[in-house]
MARBA-341630 format. One record per residue (C-alpha): residue in one letter; x, y, z. Coordinates in pm, 1 decimal, padded with zeros to 6 digits. Layout:
% MARBA-341630
+------+----------+----------+----------+
| resn |       px |       py |       pz |
+------+----------+----------+----------+
|    a |        X |        Y |        Z |
...
+------+----------+----------+----------+
This chain:
% MARBA-341630
+------+----------+----------+----------+
| resn |       px |       py |       pz |
+------+----------+----------+----------+
|    m |  16065.5 |  13778.6 |  07960.9 |
|    a |  16249.7 |  13825.4 |  08264.0 |
|    d |  16541.5 |  14095.8 |  08290.3 |
|    i |  16821.8 |  13853.2 |  08430.5 |
|    t |  16741.3 |  13437.3 |  08376.6 |
|    l |  16907.5 |  13277.5 |  08701.2 |
|    i |  17055.5 |  12947.6 |  08552.6 |
|    s |  17158.2 |  12694.2 |  08830.3 |
|    g |  17368.6 |  12406.0 |  08770.7 |
|    s |  17419.9 |  12156.0 |  09133.5 |
|    t |  17441.1 |  11822.6 |  09261.3 |
|    l |  17361.4 |  11852.1 |  09676.7 |
|    g |  17189.4 |  12187.8 |  09600.7 |
|    s |  17406.0 |  12461.5 |  09733.3 |
|    a |  17457.6 |  12664.8 |  09359.4 |
|    e |  17024.4 |  12653.4 |  09369.4 |
|    y |  17039.0 |  12804.7 |  09712.4 |
|    v |  17307.7 |  13060.3 |  09583.1 |
|    a |  17094.5 |  13140.8 |  09294.1 |
|    e |  16805.3 |  13189.7 |  09475.9 |
|    h |  16897.4 |  13419.8 |  09691.1 |
|    l |  17097.7 |  13612.3 |  09387.7 |
|    a |  16724.7 |  13610.4 |  09249.3 |
|    e |  16601.1 |  13734.0 |  09563.2 |
|    k |  16862.9 |  14020.0 |  09549.4 |
|    l |  16829.7 |  14127.5 |  09172.7 |
|    e |  16445.6 |  14150.2 |  09237.3 |
|    k |  16486.5 |  14398.5 |  09548.8 |
|    a |  16750.4 |  14592.1 |  09294.8 |
|    g |  16441.6 |  14642.8 |  09080.3 |
|    f |  16529.8 |  14400.8 |  08829.3 |
|    s |  16279.1 |  14093.9 |  08693.1 |
|    t |  16458.8 |  13750.3 |  08740.6 |
|    e |  16340.6 |  13370.0 |  08643.2 |
|    t |  16526.9 |  13091.6 |  08790.0 |
|    l |  16612.4 |  12764.7 |  08601.5 |
|    h |  16768.7 |  12455.7 |  08796.8 |
|    g |  16926.6 |  12246.1 |  08449.5 |
|    p |  16732.6 |  12385.6 |  08141.4 |
|    e |  16749.2 |  12293.1 |  07857.0 |
|    l |  16869.9 |  12537.3 |  07603.6 |
|    d |  16477.7 |  12626.7 |  07434.1 |
|    e |  16412.5 |  12689.5 |  07775.4 |
|    l |  16625.4 |  13011.1 |  07735.4 |
|    p |  16638.2 |  13309.5 |  07541.1 |
|    l |  16918.2 |  13370.8 |  07316.2 |
|    f |  16952.3 |  13693.6 |  07426.5 |
|    g |  16959.1 |  13985.2 |  07715.4 |
|    r |  17127.6 |  13856.9 |  08051.5 |
|    w |  17192.0 |  13565.2 |  08238.4 |
|    l |  17340.9 |  13454.0 |  08526.6 |
|    v |  17497.9 |  13148.6 |  08555.7 |
|    v |  17577.7 |  12972.8 |  08937.4 |
|    s |  17716.6 |  12697.6 |  08930.6 |
|    s |  17876.5 |  12413.4 |  09165.5 |
|    t |  18148.4 |  12173.3 |  09028.5 |
|    h |  18114.1 |  11789.3 |  09046.6 |
|    g |  18355.0 |  11527.8 |  09106.0 |
|    a |  18710.2 |  11644.4 |  08940.9 |
|    g |  18643.5 |  12014.3 |  08797.2 |
|    e |  18302.6 |  11848.8 |  08603.0 |
|    l |  18003.7 |  11989.2 |  08519.8 |
|    p |  17697.3 |  11938.6 |  08776.1 |
|    n |  17463.5 |  11654.8 |  08603.1 |
|    n |  17154.1 |  11905.2 |  08595.5 |
|    l |  17386.7 |  12153.5 |  08353.0 |
|    q |  17585.2 |  11871.2 |  08140.3 |
|    p |  17286.1 |  11883.1 |  07883.5 |
|    l |  17243.5 |  12271.6 |  07854.0 |
|    l |  17608.7 |  12243.1 |  07788.5 |
|    e |  17579.7 |  11973.6 |  07483.3 |
|    q |  17282.6 |  12093.9 |  07348.9 |
|    i |  17499.8 |  12429.4 |  07345.6 |
|    a |  17804.0 |  12258.9 |  07167.7 |
|    n |  17582.4 |  12065.0 |  06931.3 |
|    q |  17351.8 |  12325.6 |  06792.0 |
|    q |  17613.8 |  12634.4 |  06802.4 |
|    p |  17361.5 |  12913.8 |  06888.0 |
|    d |  17482.9 |  13254.9 |  06814.3 |
|    l |  17483.1 |  13445.1 |  07169.2 |
|    s |  17619.4 |  13768.1 |  07083.6 |
|    n |  17325.0 |  13874.5 |  07207.0 |
|    m |  17315.1 |  13787.9 |  07519.8 |
|    q |  17536.9 |  13880.5 |  07871.3 |
|    f |  17592.5 |  13695.9 |  08103.9 |
|    g |  17739.4 |  13658.1 |  08500.3 |
|    a |  17925.4 |  13375.9 |  08621.9 |
|    v |  17917.3 |  13249.5 |  08963.4 |
|    g |  18144.2 |  12953.2 |  09085.8 |
|    l |  18098.7 |  12694.1 |  09387.2 |
|    g |  18382.4 |  12476.8 |  09475.0 |
|    s |  18643.6 |  12353.4 |  09699.8 |
|    s |  19022.2 |  12474.2 |  09707.6 |
|    e |  19068.5 |  12100.8 |  09858.7 |
|    y |  19037.6 |  11955.1 |  09464.6 |
|    d |  19330.9 |  12000.0 |  09192.3 |
|    i |  19038.2 |  12186.5 |  08939.0 |
|    f |  18869.1 |  12469.5 |  09173.0 |
|    c |  18573.1 |  12539.8 |  08996.5 |
|    g |  18620.9 |  12377.8 |  08721.5 |
|    a |  18238.3 |  12413.5 |  08573.5 |
|    i |  18203.1 |  12739.6 |  08589.5 |
|    k |  18494.7 |  12826.5 |  08369.7 |
|    q |  18384.9 |  12556.4 |  08173.7 |
|    i |  18025.7 |  12717.8 |  08107.0 |
|    d |  18226.0 |  13080.0 |  08080.4 |
|    n |  18474.6 |  12953.5 |  07826.0 |
|    i |  18141.9 |  12811.7 |  07632.3 |
|    l |  17904.6 |  13122.6 |  07593.7 |
|    i |  18210.0 |  13335.3 |  07529.0 |
|    a |  18301.3 |  13114.8 |  07236.0 |
|    r |  17977.3 |  13108.3 |  07137.2 |
|    g |  17954.0 |  13528.6 |  07131.7 |
|    a |  17810.7 |  13567.5 |  07487.6 |
|    t |  17928.2 |  13892.6 |  07663.8 |
|    r |  18019.6 |  13833.3 |  08025.5 |
|    i |  17978.6 |  14083.7 |  08272.2 |
|    g |  18256.3 |  14145.1 |  08512.4 |
|    s |  18471.1 |  13906.8 |  08639.0 |
|    r |  18379.4 |  13517.4 |  08724.5 |
|    f |  18311.1 |  13487.5 |  09067.1 |
|    e |  18444.8 |  13173.1 |  09286.6 |
|    i |  18341.5 |  13089.1 |  09604.7 |
|    d |  18578.4 |  12845.3 |  09795.1 |
|    v |  18292.0 |  12636.5 |  10009.4 |
|    t |  18624.9 |  12541.4 |  10205.6 |
|    e |  18619.1 |  12905.7 |  10333.8 |
|    h |  18260.5 |  13014.8 |  10315.8 |
|    e |  18019.0 |  12797.0 |  10464.1 |
|    i |  17748.1 |  13003.4 |  10380.1 |
|    p |  17817.3 |  13024.9 |  10003.0 |
|    e |  17508.3 |  13287.3 |  09998.8 |
|    d |  17708.0 |  13546.0 |  10165.0 |
|    p |  18000.3 |  13614.7 |  09949.7 |
|    a |  17765.1 |  13600.9 |  09673.3 |
|    e |  17577.2 |  13859.5 |  09816.9 |
|    e |  17853.6 |  14116.7 |  09847.7 |
|    w |  17979.7 |  13982.0 |  09460.9 |
|    v |  17587.4 |  14077.2 |  09363.2 |
|    k |  17601.7 |  14454.3 |  09471.4 |
|    n |  17929.1 |  14525.2 |  09204.9 |
|    w |  17742.0 |  14317.2 |  08940.5 |
|    i |  17405.6 |  14518.7 |  08950.9 |
|    n |  17648.1 |  14826.3 |  08915.6 |
|    l |  17826.9 |  14706.4 |  08584.6 |
|    l |  17437.7 |  14632.4 |  08462.8 |
+------+----------+----------+----------+
């Protein structure tokens, strides 16, 4: 099993790129990783560490590839008290609900007993043409919390 399971939710691919970039940085820091794009609940360990990277679709909605996972968590109500996670959201401040997807994910994981490591990180794509850059700076600090 990997030290950190990265989960990406993306509509146009930006969150996937960020997740893959963060996986590289984590591996350089000595962690083993597995990156899953829109996984099912039964593909994920219910303990250990997750790093969730999600864009926001439409008006604060989850990307299509993460909707099934969050529905499965809501329906199956798994105990996630043995799981820690990090949360990185991508969104545009031009919309009323900025980074709404990662906020939903964060709330659902905490409600199921998971513990967030550090603060939720939200990237405004209107300010950062390359979202991997601010994510890379954030993960350096996140690694120190592990």
